[in-house]
C-alpha positions as CSV (number, residue, x, y, z in Angstrom):
1,X,0.0,0.0,0.0
2,X,1.4,3.4,-0.9
3,X,1.9,6.0,1.8
4,X,-0.7,8.4,0.3
5,X,-3.3,5.6,0.4
6,X,-2.4,4.9,4.0
7,X,-2.9,8.5,5.0
8,X,-6.2,8.7,3.2
9,X,-7.4,5.5,4.9
10,X,-6.3,6.9,8.3
11,X,-8.1,10.2,7.7
12,X,-11.2,8.2,6.7
13,X,-11.0,6.2,10.0
14,X,-10.6,9.4,12.0
15,X,-13.7,10.9,10.4
16,X,-15.8,7.8,10.6
17,X,-14.4,5.3,13.1
18,X,-15.6,1.7,12.9
19,X,-18.5,0.6,15.2
20,X,-17.9,-1.2,18.5
21,X,-19.5,-4.4,17.0
22,X,-17.0,-4.4,14.1
23,X,-14.1,-3.9,16.5
24,X,-15.2,-6.7,18.7
25,X,-15.7,-9.0,15.7
26,X,-12.2,-8.2,14.3
27,X,-10.7,-8.6,17.8
28,X,-12.4,-12.0,18.2
29,X,-11.0,-13.2,14.8
30,X,-7.5,-12.1,15.8
31,X,-7.7,-13.8,19.2
32,X,-9.1,-17.0,17.6
33,X,-6.3,-17.0,15.0
34,X,-3.6,-16.4,17.6
35,X,-5.0,-19.2,19.7
36,X,-5.0,-21.7,16.9
37,X,-1.4,-20.8,16.0
38,X,-0.2,-21.1,19.6
39,X,-1.9,-24.5,20.0
40,X,-0.4,-25.7,16.7
41,X,3.1,-24.6,17.7
42,X,3.0,-26.1,21.2
43,X,1.0,-29.3,20.8
44,X,0.9,-29.9,17.1
45,X,-1.7,-31.4,14.8
46,X,-3.4,-34.7,15.7
47,X,-2.6,-37.6,13.3
48,X,-6.1,-37.8,12.0
49,X,-5.8,-34.1,10.8
50,X,-2.6,-34.7,8.8
51,X,-2.5,-35.7,5.1
52,X,-0.2,-38.2,3.6
53,X,2.6,-36.7,1.5
54,X,2.6,-37.9,-2.1
55,X,6.1,-38.3,-3.6
56,X,6.6,-36.1,-6.6
57,X,7.0,-38.8,-9.2
58,X,4.7,-41.4,-7.6
59,X,1.7,-40.6,-9.8
60,X,2.0,-42.1,-13.3
61,X,-0.6,-41.3,-15.8
62,X,-1.7,-44.0,-18.2
63,X,-0.8,-43.3,-21.8
């Protein structure tokens, strides 16, 4: 994003700040995402949620 666009967006937010409901929803999304990342990094994914890696040249198309 260019600096001018950033200043225009900041000016818009100063004139018309977002509603409290929008701020709470955005904060909830950020907190949920951070929680998922922290759990993934500390505990890891369960085996049932992982996919099997397919070797690059394992798939042979029939000719």
